N, C-alpha and C positions, 0 to 999 in steps of 0.2 A: 242462690244458696248461701247460707251462712252457718258456720259451726264454731264452737268454742275450741280454739286451737291450743290454748295454754292458760294456766292460772297458777299463781302462787299467793303468798300472804299480802303482797303489795300490788300486783298487776294482773290484768286479764287481757288476753289477746284473742280477738275475733278474726276469723278468716272468711272472706266473701269470695265466691266463685262466680265468674261470668263466662259462659262458654263462647268461644270465638265462632261467629257464624261461618258456616261452610265446612266445619270440622266434625259435624255431628255423626257422620258415617265412618269416620276414621277409627281404626283400631284403638288408638289413644287420642281422644279429642283434646284440643287445646283450650286452655282457660286463661283468663286474666284473673289473677288472685291478688286481693288487697288485704293486707294485714293491718288491723285497726287496734289501737292500744287504749285501754281504759284503766284508770287508777281505781283500786278497790275503795269503795265508799263514794265514788263520784258517778254521775249519770252520763257524762259526755265521753266521747271517744274521738281519737284522731287517727288519720291514716298515716302509717309509718313506712310501709314498703309495698311495692307492687311488682309482681313477677308475671311473666307471660310464657306460655308453652305447655307441655304435657306433664311436667314434673312438679310435684308439690314439695316445697321446702318445709320441714318440720321445725316448729318453734322449740328451741332447747332451753332458753333462759331469757330473762329481762333484767338488765342491770339497774341499779338504783336510780340512774338519771333518765331511764326510759329507753335506753338503747336496747333493741331486740336482737337476739342472735338466732338465726335459722340455719338449718343444715340440710344438705342433700347428700346422703351417704358420706363420703369422705371429704366434703368441702363445707366451709362455714362462712356465713355472710353476716355482717353487722350493719344495722341501719338506725339512724336517728336524724330525722329531718330538722332543719332549722326553721322552715316555714310551715305553711298549712298543707302543702302538697306532699304526697308520699315520694320516697326515693324510688326511682325506677331501677330495677335490678339489671346489672350488666355482668357479663362473664368476668370482667376485670375485678369485680368485687369478691369473687370466690377465693377463699383462703384454703389451700389444701391442708388437711390435718395429717402432717407427715412428721415423724420423729425417728431419727436414726435410720432413715431410708425406708421406713415402713408406713403404710397408710392406715389411718385410724378412722373410726366412726363414733358418733356420740351415742352412748347408751342412755344417759339421762343428764340433764343440766341443772345447775343452780347458779345464782349470782356469784357465789364464792368460787365456783369451778365446775369442771365437766368430768363426768365419768366417761371414759373412752375405752375402746377395745379395738385391737388390731383387726382390720378388714381382711379376712382370709376365708378361703373356701373349705378349710379343714373344720373339724367339728367344734373345737373349743380354743379359747384364748383367755389370758388373764384380764381382769378389769382393773384399770388404772384410774386414779383421781389426779387431775391436773388443775392447779389453782389458776384463777384468772386475775390478772393485773389490768384492770380496765377491760379492753377487748383483746388483750394479748394473753395467750396461753403460756404459763411459766413452766415449760417442760423440765427445766433443771430441778424444780421442786416437786416433780410428780411422785406419787406413792402407789405401789401396787397393793390394792385392797384385798384381792383374793389370793390365797395360797395355791389353789388349784384352778386350772382353766375353766371357764364357763362357756357353754355352748353359744357359738356365734349366731346360729340359725334361729334362736329365740331371743326375745328382749330380756337381757339379764336385769332383773329388778335391782335398782340401786337407790340408796337413800342417804341423805346427809342430815345430821342433827348436831349443830355446833361443830365440835372437833371430831365427832364420830362419823365415819364413813362406812357404809355397809353395802356389800354386793354378794349375791348368792347366799352363803351361810357364814360369811366372814365379816366381823366387825373390827375396824381398824381405827385407832386413835391417831389422828393426823399430827397431834402435838407430841404425844409421848411415844408414838410408833408401837404401842402395845396392840397386839392382835388377839382377838378371841374367836374361836371356832364354835359355832352354836350347835353343831351336830344335828342339823335338821334334815339331812338327807340330800343325796346328789340331785334329785329331780324336784327339790323344793327351793324356795328363795324368799328372802325377807322382802315384804312389801310396805312396811311402815316401821318407823323408828322414832322413839321419843320417850322421855321420862325414864330412861334407863331400860326400856323395853324394846324388843324386836319382835314383830308379828309376821309370821309366814302364813301360807295357806292352811296349815294344819295346827299351828300352836303359837303361843306367845312365850318368849323366853326372857327371863330377867338376866341382863348381861352380866351383872356382878357375880352371880353364883350359878347361872344356868338353870335356875328353878323354872319349871315349865308348866304351863296351863294349856290344856287342849282346847281347840276350837271345833265347833260342830262342822260336819261335812258340808262342803259347798259354800261356806261363808268365805268372802273375799275381803280381807282387811285392806283398808286404804289410808287410815290416819290414826294417830295416837295423840290425844290431848288430855291433860290433867290426869294421867294414868288410866284413861278410858280408851279402850280399843274399839274403833268403829269399823264395821264390815258390812258389805253388801251381799244380798242373796237374791239373784234373779231367778224367776220362774216363768215358764210359758205353758200355754195349753196346746195340746196336740190339735193340729188343724190350721190351715192357712188363714191368716188374718185374725186369729183368736187373740183376745186380750190377755196380756200377761202382767206381771208386776215386778217391781224391784223394791225390796225391803231393806232398810238400814237398821242395824242392830248395834247396841252398845254393851260392852262387857268389861269386867275388871281384868286387868292384865296380870294380877297377882293372886287373887283369891278364887278364880274360877267361877262356877255357877252358870246357870242358863243365861244367855244374852237377853237383853231387854229390847223390845221393838221400839224405835224412836221415830220412824218415818216410813211411809210407803207411798209409791206412785204406781199408777196403772196406765198401760198404753198398749196399743195394737202393735204387734211385731217385735216384742221384747226378745232379745237374743240372750242366750245363757252360757256362752263360753267364758272361760276365765279372761277378764279384761286386763289389758296391759296398762301399766302406769307409764306411758311414754309421752304424756302431754302435761307434765308437771302435776298439779293437783286437780286432775280431771280423769274420770272414768266414764265410759259409755257402754250401754247395753242396748244397741239398736237406737230407738228413738229416745230412750231415757238417758239423761246425763246427770252425773253427780260432780259437784265441785265444792271446794272448801278453802277457807282462809281463816285468819285470826278472828273474824266476826261470826263464824259458824259454817253450817253446811247448807248448800242450795241443791235442790232437785228439780229437774226439768222433765216434764212428761211429753214433750213435743209441742206443747201449747203454752203452758203456764209454769213459771218458776215459783217454788215455795222455799221458805227459809226456816231453818231449825238451829237454835242456839246450841253451843257445846254444853255438855253436862259439867257441873262444877266438881263432881266427884263420881267415882265408879258406882254403878247401881248395886243395890244389895241383893 
């Protein structure tokens, strides 16, 4: 079994699962997991990290030199092999995410730093941004992005665009420390940030003056490029095994208007919940996967990948 574990503008990480014989009937079967790294634009991959056991470590970022960072709840592991063989994970490699005596987990990662949140059983905690200096978290320079706590029990959508960090409905300038509250509602969250725009489930807000453009119901924004907001809309048919579809739409982030259909894939077993953005630039709806980088958007229907270029300007 292989799945797309992470993507950004420069790197792709594939995760391969091999079930350990004899654990098939266990409540939690054991797997050998191999993380393979691919540079965007190249066809070759290389094995970076291998883990064994019942737990999957989530890829949170890839540094410019190809070092991958993976996390399991409140621990972080870095791996960059010198040779052709992957690094074998050991417990000694686990770095606890602890600051001022509190344990944290990664909400979303970027090469420049990690969005983290205190690991707690209560309903909500603030989201912090902690810069990375190589593989070291610079806790002394951390910034609190959200003014209000965000629910721990859900993935708090978090985005970084240059110096702008966003989580929940708060946009925080890491350089000037200016914060803007978008007013998008307690149970809403920004999913895409770019070109001075922030897109949530329901609307697109221009950060400079809070001018707002509504989005159609059930559209799920995932990227903003050249002032164009891209969103996915999954649909499925009632009945087991029925074919569903995932459509990708493009719309202007400032002028409104009906979104333009730019791509569609069909597959059996499409799922329609709101997809989390917890694998970098990857979203999945059952067998359908969408990923994107500076070269455009790729869609996978379970068998074939198709590529679509970014639009150069918003559709009219």
